[in-house]
C-alpha positions in Angstrom: -189.5 62.0 4.8 -191.5 60.8 1.8 -190.9 58.6 -1.2 -192.4 59.7 -4.5 -195.3 57.5 -5.5 -194.3 56.8 -9.1 -195.7 53.7 -10.8 -193.0 51.0 -11.5 -190.3 53.2 -10.1 -187.2 51.1 -9.6 -185.9 51.6 -6.1 -186.1 55.4 -5.9 -184.4 56.3 -2.7 -186.5 58.0 0.0 -186.0 61.7 -0.3 -187.0 64.6 2.0 -190.2 66.4 1.2 -189.9 69.9 -0.2 -189.1 72.4 2.6 -187.3 69.9 4.8 -183.6 70.2 5.6 -181.0 68.0 3.8 -181.0 64.4 4.8 -177.9 62.2 5.1 -178.1 58.9 3.1 -175.6 56.0 2.9 -177.0 55.0 -0.5 -174.7 57.2 -2.6 -170.9 56.5 -2.8 -170.5 55.9 0.9 -172.8 58.7 2.0 -174.2 62.0 0.8 -176.6 64.8 1.7 -179.9 64.7 -0.2 -181.4 68.1 -1.2 -184.9 68.0 -2.6 -186.6 71.4 -2.2 -186.9 73.5 -5.3 -185.2 76.6 -3.8 -182.5 74.6 -2.2 -181.6 72.6 -5.3 -181.8 75.7 -7.5 -179.5 77.6 -5.1 -177.0 74.7 -5.0 -176.9 74.4 -8.8 -175.6 78.0 -9.1 -173.4 78.0 -5.9 -169.7 77.6 -6.9 -169.1 75.9 -3.5 -171.0 72.9 -5.0 -168.4 71.5 -7.4 -169.0 69.1 -10.3 -165.5 67.8 -9.9 -166.4 64.4 -8.6 -165.5 62.0 -11.4 -162.2 60.7 -9.9 -163.7 59.5 -6.5 -166.7 58.1 -8.2 -164.7 56.1 -10.8 -162.3 55.0 -8.0 -165.2 53.5 -6.0 -166.1 51.3 -9.0 -162.5 50.2 -9.5 -162.1 49.5 -5.8 -165.1 47.1 -6.1 -163.1 44.8 -8.4 -162.0 41.5 -6.9 -158.3 42.4 -7.2 -158.1 46.2 -8.0 -154.3 46.4 -7.8 -152.5 49.4 -9.4 -154.5 51.3 -12.1 -153.9 50.0 -15.6 -153.3 52.3 -18.6 -156.9 51.6 -19.7 -158.2 52.6 -16.2 -156.1 55.8 -16.2 -157.4 56.8 -19.7 -160.9 56.2 -18.6 -160.5 58.5 -15.6 -158.8 61.2 -17.7 -161.4 61.2 -20.4 -164.2 61.5 -17.8 -162.3 64.2 -15.8 -162.0 66.3 -18.9 -165.6 66.3 -19.9 -167.2 69.7 -19.4 -169.8 67.9 -17.2 -167.1 67.4 -14.6 -165.3 70.7 -14.7 -165.8 74.0 -12.9 -164.7 77.6 -13.4 -162.3 78.7 -16.1 -161.8 75.2 -17.6 -165.5 74.7 -17.9 -166.1 78.0 -19.5 -163.2 77.4 -22.0 -164.6 74.0 -23.1 -168.2 75.2 -23.1 -167.2 78.1 -25.4 -165.9 75.7 -28.0 -168.9 73.4 -28.1 -171.5 76.1 -27.5 -171.2 77.4 -31.0 -173.1 74.5 -32.4 -176.1 75.2 -30.2 -176.8 78.8 -31.3 -180.4 79.5 -32.5 -179.4 79.8 -36.1 -177.6 76.4 -36.1 -180.6 74.8 -34.4 -183.1 76.2 -36.8 -181.1 74.6 -39.6 -181.6 71.3 -37.8 -185.4 71.6 -37.7 -186.1 70.2 -41.2 -183.5 67.5 -40.5 -185.3 66.5 -37.3 -188.7 66.5 -39.0 -187.5 64.3 -41.9 -186.0 61.8 -39.5 -189.2 61.7 -37.4 -191.4 61.2 -40.6 -189.0 58.5 -41.8 -189.2 56.5 -38.6 -193.0 56.8 -38.4 -193.3 55.7 -42.1 -191.2 52.6 -41.3 -193.4 51.7 -38.4 -196.6 52.1 -40.5 -195.5 49.9 -43.3 -194.0 47.2 -41.1 -196.3 44.2 -41.4 -194.8 42.7 -38.2 -196.0 45.8 -36.2 -199.7 44.9 -36.7 -200.6 48.4 -35.4 -198.6 47.8 -32.2 -195.0 48.6 -31.6 -192.4 49.4 -28.9 -192.1 53.2 -29.0 -188.7 53.2 -27.3 -187.1 50.8 -29.7 -188.7 52.1 -32.9 -188.7 55.9 -32.2 -187.3 57.2 -28.9 -184.0 55.5 -29.3 -183.1 56.1 -33.0 -184.4 59.7 -33.3 -182.0 61.5 -30.9 -179.1 59.3 -32.0 -179.6 60.3 -35.6 -180.2 64.0 -34.8 -177.1 64.4 -32.7 -175.1 62.6 -35.4 -176.4 65.1 -37.9 -175.6 68.1 -35.7 -172.1 66.8 -35.2 -171.5 66.2 -38.9 -171.2 62.4 -38.6 -172.3 60.0 -41.3 -176.0 59.5 -42.0 -176.0 56.6 -39.5 -174.1 56.1 -36.3 -172.5 52.7 -35.6 -174.9 50.0 -34.6 -173.1 49.7 -31.3 -173.7 53.3 -30.4 -176.9 52.7 -28.5 -175.2 49.9 -26.6 -172.3 52.2 -25.7 -174.7 54.9 -24.5 -176.7 52.3 -22.4 -173.4 51.1 -20.8 -172.3 54.6 -19.9 -175.8 55.5 -18.6 -175.8 52.4 -16.3 -172.4 53.6 -14.9 -173.3 57.3 -14.6 -176.8 56.5 -13.3 -175.6 54.3 -10.5 -175.2 55.9 -7.0 -172.5 53.3 -6.3 -171.1 51.8 -9.5 -170.0 48.2 -9.1 -167.0 46.4 -10.7 -169.0 45.1 -13.7 -170.6 48.5 -14.5 -167.2 50.2 -14.3 -165.5 47.6 -16.6 -168.3 47.7 -19.1 -168.4 51.5 -19.1 -164.7 51.7 -19.5 -164.9 49.5 -22.6 -167.8 51.5 -24.0 -165.8 54.7 -23.5 -162.7 53.2 -25.2 -164.8 52.1 -28.2 -166.4 55.5 -28.5 -163.0 57.3 -28.3 -161.7 55.0 -31.1 -164.7 55.9 -33.2 -164.2 59.7 -32.7 -160.4 59.5 -33.1 -161.1 58.3 -36.7 -163.9 60.7 -37.2 -161.9 63.7 -36.2 -159.1 62.7 -38.7 -161.5 62.0 -41.6 -160.6 64.1 -44.7 -164.3 64.3 -45.8 -165.7 65.7 -42.5 -168.6 68.2 -43.2 -167.3 71.7 -42.6 -170.4 72.9 -40.8 -170.8 70.2 -38.1 -169.8 70.2 -34.4 -167.0 67.7 -35.2 -165.4 70.1 -37.6 -165.5 72.9 -34.9 -163.9 70.6 -32.3 -161.2 69.5 -34.8 -160.5 73.1 -35.6 -160.1 73.9 -31.9 -157.8 71.0 -31.6 -155.6 72.2 -34.5 -155.5 75.7 -33.0 -154.5 74.1 -29.7 -157.5 75.4 -27.8 -158.2 71.8 -27.0 -155.9 68.8 -26.3 -156.7 65.5 -28.1 -158.0 64.1 -24.9 -160.3 67.1 -24.3 -161.6 66.8 -27.9 -162.4 63.2 -27.4 -164.1 63.8 -24.0 -166.4 66.5 -25.5 -167.3 64.4 -28.5 -168.3 61.5 -26.2 -170.2 63.9 -23.9 -172.2 65.5 -26.7 -173.2 62.2 -28.3 -174.1 60.5 -25.0 -175.8 63.4 -23.3 -177.6 64.5 -26.5 -179.0 61.0 -26.9 -179.9 59.9 -23.3 -181.9 63.0 -22.2 -183.9 63.3 -25.3 -184.7 59.5 -25.5 -186.0 59.6 -22.0 -188.1 62.7 -22.5 -189.8 61.2 -25.6 -190.6 58.0 -23.7 -191.7 59.6 -20.5 -193.6 62.3 -22.2 -195.6 60.0 -24.4 -196.4 57.7 -21.4 -197.7 60.7 -19.5 -199.9 61.8 -22.4 -201.3 58.3 -23.0 -202.0 57.8 -19.2 -203.9 61.1 -19.3 -206.1 60.8 -22.4 -207.8 64.2 -21.6 -204.4 65.9 -21.9 -203.6 64.0 -25.1 -206.9 65.1 -26.6 -206.5 68.7 -25.5 -203.0 68.8 -27.1 -204.4 67.5 -30.4 -207.2 70.1 -30.4 -204.7 72.9 -29.5 -201.3 71.9 -30.9 -200.1 75.5 -30.3 -199.8 74.4 -26.7 -197.1 71.9 -27.6 -194.1 73.9 -26.2 -195.8 74.3 -22.8 -196.8 70.6 -22.9 -193.2 69.5 -23.4 -192.1 71.7 -20.5 -194.7 70.0 -18.3 -193.4 66.6 -19.5 -190.0 67.6 -18.3 -191.2 68.8 -15.0 -193.6 65.9 -14.3 -191.1 63.1 -15.1 -187.6 64.5 -15.4 -185.3 62.4 -17.6 -182.4 63.2 -15.2 -183.6 62.6 -11.6 -180.5 63.9 -9.7 -177.0 65.2 -10.0 -174.1 65.2 -7.7 -171.8 67.9 -6.3 -168.8 67.8 -4.1 -168.5 70.6 -1.4 -165.5 72.9 -1.7 -166.4 74.6 1.6 -168.7 74.2 4.6 -172.3 75.2 3.8 -175.3 75.6 6.1 -178.7 74.7 4.8 -181.9 74.4 6.8 -179.9 74.3 10.1 -177.7 71.4 8.8 -173.9 71.9 8.3 -172.6 70.3 5.2 -168.8 69.9 5.4 -166.1 70.5 2.9 -165.5 67.3 0.9 -169.1 66.0 1.5 -171.1 64.7 -1.5 -174.4 66.4 -2.1 -177.2 64.8 -4.2 -179.4 67.5 -5.8 -182.7 65.7 -6.4 -184.1 67.4 -9.5 -187.0 65.1 -9.8 -188.2 65.8 -6.2 -187.6 69.6 -6.6 -189.8 69.6 -9.7 -192.6 68.2 -7.4 -192.0 70.6 -4.5 -195.5 71.8 -3.4 -194.0 75.1 -2.3 -193.1 75.8 -6.0 -195.8 74.0 -8.0 -199.5 73.7 -7.2 -200.8 70.1 -7.0 -197.3 69.0 -8.3 -198.2 65.3 -8.9 -200.9 66.3 -11.4 -199.9 66.3 -15.1 -201.3 69.4 -16.7 -200.1 70.6 -20.1 -201.6 74.0 -19.4 -199.4 74.6 -16.3 -197.7 78.0 -16.3 -195.8 78.3 -13.1 -192.3 79.1 -14.1 -189.2 77.0 -14.8 -188.6 73.4 -14.0 -185.0 72.2 -13.1 -184.8 69.3 -15.5 -182.1 71.0 -17.6 -180.3 72.2 -14.4 -179.6 75.8 -13.6 -176.7 78.1 -13.3 -173.3 77.7 -15.1 -173.9 74.0 -15.8 -177.4 74.4 -17.3 -177.8 71.8 -20.0 -176.0 72.9 -23.2 -178.5 71.1 -25.4 -181.7 72.2 -23.7 -183.0 74.1 -26.7 -182.2 71.2 -29.0 -183.9 68.7 -26.8 -187.0 70.9 -26.6 -187.0 71.3 -30.4 -186.7 67.6 -31.0 -189.6 66.8 -28.7 -191.9 69.5 -30.2 -191.2 68.2 -33.7 -191.5 64.5 -32.7 -194.8 64.9 -30.8 -196.2 67.0 -33.6 -195.4 64.3 -36.2 -196.8 61.6 -33.9 -200.1 63.5 -33.4 -200.5 63.9 -37.2 -199.7 60.3 -38.0 -201.2 58.4 -35.1 -203.8 60.6 -33.4 -205.6 57.5 -31.9 -202.5 56.1 -30.3 -203.1 54.3 -26.9 -201.1 52.2 -24.5 -200.9 48.5 -25.6 -202.0 45.7 -23.3 -198.4 44.9 -22.2 -197.2 47.2 -19.5 -194.2 49.5 -19.9 -191.0 48.4 -18.3 -188.3 50.6 -16.8 -184.5 50.6 -16.7 -183.0 50.2 -13.2 -180.7 53.2 -13.1 -181.7 55.6 -10.3 -180.2 58.8 -11.8 -182.2 58.5 -15.0 -186.0 58.1 -15.4 -185.7 55.8 -18.4 -188.1 53.4 -20.1 -186.8 50.1 -21.4 -190.0 49.4 -23.3 -193.2 51.3 -24.1 -195.7 49.1 -26.1 -198.3 51.3 -27.8 -201.2 50.6 -30.2 -202.2 52.9 -33.1 -204.4 53.1 -36.1 -202.1 53.9 -39.0 -202.9 56.3 -41.8 -202.6 53.4 -44.2 -205.3 51.3 -42.4 -207.5 54.3 -41.8 
């Protein structure tokens, strides 16, 4: 067994090295099997015996941690029902039905229409940094760029107003702390429940707004609700899922990716000299430091892997971050190399639950890094060290101080 040697990694559980059989760990919801090899994780992601229907037990564990859990309240029941109706936690026919509704907004033609919108948002954020006297050619990349950009992009894709509520990033952070915890405690559960309630109230009003843009995801979801292809609770669940998932993954990719580039100045210089390698570079950022480190599955039947029998009802943790560093699949896997061309990573998942917004996230990152290279080619890490959030399911920076020489000062 080995632990990944990541700098500043906040309590990453020990995971088996690639090629080793699954390992039982008590660190996840009372116990789970850890799978870490590329082939094993890839196979489990497409195996229907590994079910994503795990929301109820997971939420129950957080509720049970409360001092006096008692009988579920109406708020607790609504929280469970919303989570359980997200396409993230549904299998089979129900998953395909919901995915078919929201997938229409992620077709290539729709995404290409978003490209100039993303570019304009990126340029606007960079311009605000450059003219900010308080920045003094240093700024926190996470706060000023990585957080606002994906929030504004997903809001545009959905057809929301030009700005999302100020509380949105706080809602997303509260949900990430809950979802990202292997054993959510009482406080995380209560805070996430309130965040979900606030988000649902916001979307209830947005879905009923008479001036909703006709070409946004929100309009498509409202239409499906009117045609009774979705219930109201299903509609709210998908809205919350899209806004949260579209924000969290991209935010982490932008922060992790820039940190990797600045810690490897030769790669940063190579990318600037050959910007046509940007697409491959973003794929390497995703492999090297996956925004989502692991996902959970509940076994619907007994499964044998590497001589170990995983029993029906057991929880399996599919460690995507470790699989992306499996030496059986990637040569010298702990080396960051924007020229790497060794096939697909698993950062967007695989199989029927592959990330719906993978193409959008890739597009956002390519446009964002292209704009940053043009505006701040001499960017470096600042003297203050980056800091990390403490969720284990997400590889997420809290702060990334960087220094730059702006176009204005140049």
